[in-house]
C-alpha positions in Angstrom: 155.6 22.3 226.3 154.3 24.4 223.4 153.7 22.6 220.1 154.8 24.2 216.8 151.2 25.4 216.2 151.5 27.5 219.4 149.0 25.3 221.2 149.6 24.1 224.7 150.2 20.4 224.5 148.4 18.6 227.3 150.4 15.7 228.7 148.7 12.9 230.3 149.4 12.2 233.9 152.1 9.6 234.5 153.7 7.9 237.4 157.5 7.9 237.0 158.4 5.9 240.1 157.0 4.3 243.2 159.2 3.3 246.1 159.1 2.6 249.8 161.4 4.3 252.2 162.0 4.1 256.0 162.8 7.9 256.1 162.6 11.1 254.2 164.8 14.2 253.9 163.6 17.8 254.4 162.9 18.2 250.7 160.6 15.2 250.6 163.1 12.8 249.0 163.4 9.2 250.2 166.6 8.5 252.0 166.3 4.8 252.9 164.7 3.0 250.0 163.9 -0.6 251.0 161.4 -3.4 250.8 162.7 -4.9 254.0 162.2 -3.1 257.3 163.2 -3.8 260.9 160.5 -5.1 263.2 159.2 -2.3 265.4 159.5 0.4 262.7 156.7 2.9 263.3 156.6 4.7 260.0 157.0 3.6 256.4 156.7 6.1 253.5 155.4 5.3 250.0 156.8 7.9 247.6 155.1 8.3 244.3 156.9 10.5 241.7 154.1 12.0 239.7 154.2 13.9 236.4 151.4 16.2 235.4 148.6 15.0 237.8 145.5 17.2 237.5 142.5 17.9 239.8 140.5 15.4 237.8 143.0 12.6 238.6 143.0 10.5 241.7 145.7 8.4 243.3 144.7 5.8 245.8 146.8 3.4 247.8 146.0 0.3 250.0 148.3 -1.2 252.6 147.7 -4.8 253.4 149.1 -7.0 256.1 149.3 -10.2 254.1 149.9 -12.6 257.0 146.5 -11.6 258.5 144.8 -10.7 255.2 144.1 -7.3 256.7 143.8 -4.0 255.0 145.7 -1.7 257.5 145.4 1.6 255.7 144.1 3.2 252.6 144.4 6.8 251.4 143.5 8.8 248.4 144.9 12.0 246.8 143.5 14.4 244.3 145.5 17.6 243.8 143.9 21.0 244.0 146.1 22.2 241.1 148.2 20.5 238.5 151.1 18.9 240.2 154.5 17.4 239.3 156.7 16.0 242.0 156.8 13.5 244.9 153.5 12.7 246.7 154.3 11.1 250.0 152.0 8.7 251.8 153.0 8.0 255.4 151.8 4.8 257.1 152.3 5.1 260.9 151.6 2.4 263.4 152.4 3.8 266.8 153.1 0.5 268.4 155.3 -0.5 265.4 154.6 -2.7 262.4 154.3 -6.3 263.4 156.7 -8.9 261.9 155.4 -10.3 258.6 154.7 -9.8 254.9 152.9 -6.8 253.5 152.1 -5.2 250.3 151.1 -1.7 249.2 149.0 -1.3 246.0 148.8 1.9 244.0 145.9 2.9 241.8 145.6 5.8 239.3 142.1 6.7 238.4 140.9 3.3 239.8 143.4 1.4 237.6 146.0 -0.7 239.4 149.5 0.6 238.6 151.8 -1.2 240.9 152.0 -3.5 243.9 155.1 -3.4 246.1 155.5 -6.4 248.4 157.6 -5.7 251.5 158.6 -7.4 254.7 159.1 -6.5 258.3 161.5 -8.8 260.1 
């Protein structure tokens, strides 16, 4: 917004919400929020609701299969232009996620923001 002095107020980037979902709708909104997925699921979406992220900001995520102590995926995102909205990270395992405990960790500009534990059973 514009401040009373007529200057553009620069808002810092913020993360409004981070959730996991088994599916998405056509508009990029999560339709099956969960932290418990059926064995054999092939895709899990991490949806990060961002406010005012800039091209100097970076979001990175790490998926870990805790039972095996294995990092199974990591991704990073820096927008080309200022961006507010949902950023969707899809983790796909074509043979399906194995049974067990997992977590996905989110970092903003190298600072840990949130860890979401989840299960596949």
